[in-house]
C-alpha positions in Angstrom: 67.9 72.8 69.0 71.0 73.9 70.9 74.2 72.6 69.4 76.3 70.4 71.6 79.8 71.8 72.6 82.8 70.2 74.3 82.7 71.0 78.0 85.6 73.0 79.5 85.6 70.6 82.4 88.1 67.9 81.4 86.2 65.1 83.2 82.9 66.0 81.7 84.5 66.3 78.2 86.1 62.9 78.6 82.8 61.4 79.8 81.0 62.8 76.8 83.7 61.5 74.4 83.4 58.0 75.9 79.6 57.9 75.8 78.8 59.9 72.7 82.0 59.4 70.6 81.8 57.5 67.4 84.0 54.5 66.5 86.9 56.8 65.4 86.8 58.8 68.6 86.8 55.7 70.8 89.6 54.0 68.8 91.7 57.2 69.2 92.3 56.2 72.9 94.3 53.2 71.8 95.4 54.3 68.3 96.2 57.9 68.5 95.8 58.5 64.8 92.4 56.9 64.5 90.4 60.2 65.2 92.4 62.1 62.6 92.1 59.3 60.1 88.3 59.3 60.5 88.3 63.1 59.7 90.6 62.5 56.7 93.6 64.2 58.3 95.9 61.5 56.9 99.3 63.1 57.6 98.4 64.0 61.2 97.0 60.4 61.7 100.3 58.9 60.4 102.5 61.1 62.6 100.4 60.5 65.8 100.5 56.8 65.2 104.3 56.8 64.6 104.8 58.8 67.8 102.7 56.3 69.7 104.5 53.3 68.2 107.9 54.9 69.0 106.9 55.7 72.6 105.6 52.2 73.3 108.5 50.5 71.6 111.0 52.5 73.6 109.1 51.8 76.8 109.0 48.0 76.0 112.7 47.9 75.0 114.3 50.0 77.6 111.7 50.3 80.4 110.4 46.7 80.8 113.7 45.2 82.0 113.8 47.7 84.8 110.1 47.6 85.6 110.4 43.8 86.1 113.0 44.4 88.8 111.3 47.4 90.3 109.5 45.5 93.0 112.8 44.2 94.4 115.3 46.8 93.1 117.6 44.0 92.0 118.7 40.6 93.4 122.1 40.0 91.9 125.0 41.8 93.7 128.2 42.8 92.0 131.0 40.2 92.2 134.5 40.6 90.9 136.8 37.7 90.2 140.4 37.7 89.0 141.6 35.3 86.3 144.6 35.1 84.2 144.4 36.2 80.5 145.8 33.3 78.4 146.9 35.8 75.7 148.8 38.3 77.9 149.4 36.2 81.0 148.1 39.0 83.1 145.5 38.9 85.9 142.3 40.6 84.8 139.1 41.4 86.7 135.9 39.8 85.5 132.6 41.4 86.7 129.4 39.4 86.7 126.1 40.6 85.2 124.9 42.4 88.3 121.9 44.5 89.2 122.3 48.2 89.9 119.5 49.3 92.3 120.0 53.0 91.6 119.6 52.6 87.9 116.6 50.3 88.4 115.0 53.0 90.5 115.7 55.8 88.1 114.8 54.0 84.9 111.8 52.4 86.7 110.5 55.9 87.7 111.1 57.2 84.2 109.2 54.2 82.7 106.2 54.7 85.1 106.1 58.4 84.3 106.2 57.5 80.6 103.3 55.1 80.9 101.3 57.8 82.8 102.1 60.3 80.0 101.0 57.8 77.3 97.7 57.2 79.1 97.0 60.9 79.8 97.8 61.8 76.2 95.6 59.0 75.0 92.7 60.4 77.0 93.4 64.0 75.8 93.6 62.7 72.2 90.2 61.1 72.6 88.7 64.4 73.8 90.3 66.2 70.8 88.9 63.6 68.5 85.5 64.1 69.9 85.8 67.8 69.3 86.7 67.1 65.6 83.6 64.8 65.5 81.4 67.6 66.6 82.9 70.0 64.1 82.3 67.5 61.3 78.7 66.9 62.5 78.0 70.7 62.2 79.6 70.8 58.8 82.3 73.2 60.0 85.8 73.3 58.4 88.4 70.8 59.8 92.0 72.0 59.5 94.4 70.2 57.2 97.8 69.2 58.4 99.4 72.3 56.9 96.7 74.6 58.4 97.6 73.1 61.8 101.3 73.8 61.3 100.4 77.4 60.3 98.3 77.7 63.5 101.2 76.5 65.6 103.4 79.2 64.0 100.9 82.0 64.6 98.1 81.9 67.2 99.3 78.8 69.1 103.0 79.7 68.9 103.1 79.9 72.7 102.6 76.2 72.9 105.7 75.7 70.8 107.7 78.0 73.1 106.5 76.4 76.3 107.1 72.8 75.2 110.8 72.9 75.8 110.6 74.5 79.3 107.9 72.0 80.3 110.1 69.1 79.1 113.0 70.5 81.1 110.8 70.8 84.2 109.8 67.1 83.8 113.3 65.9 83.3 115.3 68.0 85.8 112.7 68.6 88.5 109.8 66.1 88.5 111.8 63.0 87.8 114.5 63.8 90.6 111.7 64.7 93.1 109.9 61.4 92.4 113.1 59.4 92.7 113.9 61.2 96.0 110.5 60.3 97.4 111.0 56.7 96.5 114.4 56.6 98.1 112.7 57.5 101.4 111.1 54.0 101.3 114.3 52.1 100.8 117.4 51.2 102.9 119.8 53.3 100.7 122.7 54.2 103.0 126.5 53.6 103.3 125.9 49.9 103.8 123.9 49.6 100.6 125.8 51.7 98.2 125.6 51.0 94.5 127.0 49.5 92.4 128.8 47.2 94.9 125.7 46.5 97.0 121.9 46.5 96.5 119.3 48.4 98.4 115.6 47.4 98.6 112.2 48.6 99.8 111.6 48.9 103.6 108.2 50.6 103.7 107.7 53.2 106.4 110.7 52.1 108.5 112.7 55.3 107.8 109.7 57.5 108.8 109.5 55.6 112.1 113.2 56.5 112.7 112.2 60.2 113.0 108.7 60.0 114.5 108.7 57.2 117.0 110.8 56.1 120.0 112.2 53.3 117.8 114.3 56.0 116.1 116.5 56.6 119.1 119.2 59.2 118.2 117.4 60.1 115.0 114.1 60.9 116.6 115.8 62.8 119.4 117.9 64.9 117.0 115.0 65.4 114.7 112.8 67.0 117.4 115.6 69.3 118.6 116.6 70.4 115.1 113.0 70.9 113.9 112.3 73.1 117.0 115.4 75.2 116.3 114.6 75.4 112.6 111.2 76.9 113.4 112.6 79.3 116.0 115.4 80.4 113.7 113.0 80.9 110.8 110.6 83.1 112.8 113.4 85.3 114.4 115.4 85.5 111.2 112.3 86.6 109.2 110.8 89.0 111.6 114.0 90.7 112.8 115.2 91.5 109.3 111.7 92.5 108.1 110.9 95.0 110.8 114.5 96.1 111.0 114.5 96.8 107.3 111.3 98.8 107.6 112.6 100.9 110.6 115.9 101.5 108.7 114.0 102.6 105.6 111.9 105.0 107.8 115.1 106.3 109.4 117.0 106.9 106.2 114.0 108.4 104.4 113.2 110.8 107.2 113.6 114.5 106.3 115.8 114.9 109.4 118.4 112.3 108.3 121.5 113.7 106.6 123.8 111.7 104.3 121.1 109.4 102.9 123.2 108.2 100.0 126.1 107.4 102.4 123.9 105.3 104.7 122.4 103.4 101.8 125.8 102.7 100.3 127.2 101.4 103.6 124.2 99.1 104.0 124.1 97.9 100.4 127.8 96.8 100.6 126.7 93.8 102.7 124.5 92.7 99.8 127.2 93.4 97.2 129.8 91.2 98.9 129.0 87.4 98.3 127.9 85.6 101.5 130.5 83.0 100.9 133.2 85.7 101.5 131.5 87.8 104.2 130.2 84.9 106.3 133.6 83.1 106.3 135.3 86.3 107.4 132.7 86.9 110.2 133.2 83.3 111.3 136.9 83.9 111.8 136.2 87.1 113.6 133.9 85.4 116.1 135.7 82.2 116.7 137.1 81.4 120.1 140.5 83.0 119.4 139.2 85.6 116.9 139.6 89.3 116.8 136.2 89.9 118.5 137.3 87.8 121.5 140.6 89.6 121.6 138.8 93.0 121.8 136.5 91.7 124.5 139.4 90.6 126.6 141.2 93.9 126.2 138.2 95.8 127.4 137.7 93.3 130.2 134.2 92.3 128.9 135.2 88.6 129.1 136.2 88.9 132.8 132.9 90.7 133.5 130.8 88.0 131.9 132.8 85.3 133.7 132.3 87.0 137.0 128.5 87.1 136.6 128.4 83.5 135.5 127.5 83.9 131.8 130.7 82.2 130.6 133.1 79.8 132.2 136.1 80.0 129.9 138.7 82.7 129.0 136.8 83.6 125.9 133.2 84.2 124.8 131.9 81.1 123.0 130.1 83.1 120.2 130.1 80.1 117.8 131.1 77.2 120.0 128.3 77.0 122.7 124.7 76.2 121.7 123.0 79.2 123.4 125.7 81.7 122.4 125.9 80.3 118.8 122.2 80.6 118.2 122.0 84.2 119.4 125.1 85.1 117.4 123.8 83.5 114.2 120.5 85.5 114.5 122.4 88.7 115.1 124.7 88.2 112.1 121.7 87.4 110.0 120.2 90.7 111.0 123.4 92.4 109.7 123.2 90.7 106.3 119.4 90.7 106.0 118.3 94.2 107.0 119.8 96.0 103.9 117.8 93.8 101.5 114.6 94.4 103.3 115.4 98.1 103.6 115.6 98.4 99.8 112.2 96.7 99.4 110.6 98.8 102.1 112.0 102.0 100.6 110.4 101.2 97.3 107.0 100.5 98.9 107.1 103.6 101.2 107.6 105.8 98.2 104.4 104.5 96.6 102.1 105.2 99.6 99.5 107.7 98.4 100.4 111.2 99.8 96.7 112.1 100.0 96.2 109.3 102.4 99.0 110.4 104.7 97.9 114.1 104.5 94.3 113.2 105.3 95.5 111.3 108.4 97.6 114.3 109.6 94.6 116.6 109.1 92.5 114.3 111.2 95.0 114.7 114.0 96.9 111.4 113.8 100.4 111.4 115.2 103.4 109.7 113.5 103.0 106.5 115.5 99.3 106.3 114.6 100.0 106.9 111.0 102.7 104.2 111.0 100.4 101.7 112.8 97.2 102.4 110.9 98.5 103.3 107.4 102.2 102.5 106.8 102.4 99.1 108.4 99.1 97.7 106.9 100.1 99.0 103.4 103.6 97.4 103.8 102.1 94.1 104.9 99.6 94.1 102.0 102.3 94.7 99.4 105.2 92.7 100.9 103.2 89.9 102.5 104.0 87.4 99.8 107.7 88.4 100.0 107.5 88.0 103.8 106.2 84.5 103.4 108.8 83.6 100.9 111.5 84.9 103.2 110.2 82.6 105.9 110.5 79.6 103.6 113.9 80.8 102.4 115.1 81.1 106.0 113.7 77.7 106.8 116.1 76.3 104.2 118.9 78.9 104.8 121.9 76.7 104.2 124.5 79.4 103.7 124.3 81.3 107.0 124.2 78.3 109.3 126.8 76.1 107.5 129.3 78.8 106.7 129.2 80.2 110.2 129.4 77.0 112.1 131.3 74.5 110.0 134.6 73.5 111.6 134.0 76.0 114.4 131.1 74.6 116.3 131.7 71.3 118.1 128.6 69.6 119.4 128.6 68.6 123.1 125.6 66.3 122.7 126.9 62.8 122.2 123.6 61.5 121.0 123.4 64.1 118.2 127.1 63.7 117.5 126.7 60.0 116.8 124.6 60.7 113.7 126.5 63.8 112.5 123.9 66.3 113.9 124.6 69.6 115.7 122.5 71.7 118.0 122.8 74.6 115.6 121.9 72.6 112.5 118.8 73.3 110.5 117.0 70.4 108.8 118.7 71.3 105.5 122.2 71.4 107.0 121.6 68.2 108.8 120.3 66.6 105.6 123.6 67.8 103.9 125.7 66.2 106.6 123.8 62.9 106.4 124.5 62.7 102.7 128.1 63.8 102.9 129.4 62.2 106.1 127.3 59.1 106.6 125.9 58.7 103.1 122.6 58.1 104.8 120.4 58.8 101.8 117.3 57.1 103.1 116.9 59.4 106.2 118.0 62.4 104.1 115.2 61.7 101.7 112.6 61.5 104.5 113.9 64.9 105.9 113.6 66.4 102.4 109.9 65.2 102.1 109.2 66.7 105.6 110.8 70.0 104.6 108.8 70.1 101.4 105.5 69.4 103.1 106.1 72.1 105.7 107.2 74.7 103.2 104.5 73.8 100.7 101.7 73.9 103.3 102.8 77.3 104.7 103.0 78.7 101.1 99.6 77.4 100.0 97.8 78.5 103.2 99.6 81.8 103.5 99.1 82.9 99.9 95.5 81.8 99.9 94.8 84.0 102.9 96.8 87.0 101.5 95.0 87.1 98.2 91.5 86.4 99.6 89.1 89.3 99.3 89.5 92.7 97.7 92.1 94.3 100.0 93.5 96.5 97.3 90.6 98.9 97.4 91.3 99.8 101.0 94.5 101.6 99.9 93.1 103.4 96.9 
């Protein structure tokens, strides 16, 4: 008779534990130490039970008060009254026992996640108890508490090392993201700032601001900014990617002299922090900057005005929508090509020489070799980096904000009314909403949209890139 084993499928393993588990296994779902107690692991049973009691006690004591108000996010607003202190004869402020919507939201989310963690661990504990039941049924050795400790120090030490990073991810990433998502369904803005005021749930109203005609200025601005964000991401990614490849080809060519000099000059743009270089470039290209001065001296400004491309006495590199978008893309090429050049150089050095030599013997010219061998190999190796660059450019805050802040003045009154600009990306508009208008509700919706777009592109792109055995084509 074949011995029963615990399935690697978690759902099947849980089903088997529920159906075939003994009384100790089934009790372990509610009393974590029951399974260990039934297998005479007394110390482990005591510790698991104490941890469960501590978690439930903390949840009841600190989480319940906030969970009770989670459906309304508070009802008592902050009120301050002034009364005279009979002891000091001075006026003092007395604050009532008010609700803080922000704290209710944060602690409520933490409490919900804690309850989910307790339930999930209870189910996991039940599966583990069932595994111990099967070991006991077969007459196999069941570890003592000290043997489990030794196992954690040796073959399972990776779990000890990973526990702290996982806890950090939960506290500093998952909890803030969940809170951010919940804010998108509230009316949290400058008129409902805590602790003075309360904010509450509004359902999908904030999403309607961006996706329906009811949104007015928000829907109008969102469409324009999303379109520009996509255009910017495509141009910023492709221009630097292919520019970096061509620059790497040029520098690595046997006919090029002074390779080290060219590489050094290009890498300087990477070495200098963008916060410094982009601010300097912004002053160079502003309306009265040095670039406009040079253009006037060589009469380029007069020529452009005569043919109707400009109407003022300067070239609006960063102050007109069309000019600013082109200028931003060109400046990004300057700061982006060197990085891509270094990546392409490393990849080009690893292309098998036999493959290139075989192509030359077969009569392929340089362009055919580049199109049939070099470019496919580069795309195969750097494809994931290309996709990550697109996502990075989609959220490229530095280039847009540092180049246009205090220089670009929007001429669109509809966009200006909600602190938006024609050159804004979704991420820079989000920043302006939180800083200028303190409109956290719409900013949260935009954050969710950005996440969905970037996550979808990443998942679809990577799944297509790693599909099939493409590595063998280049061996």
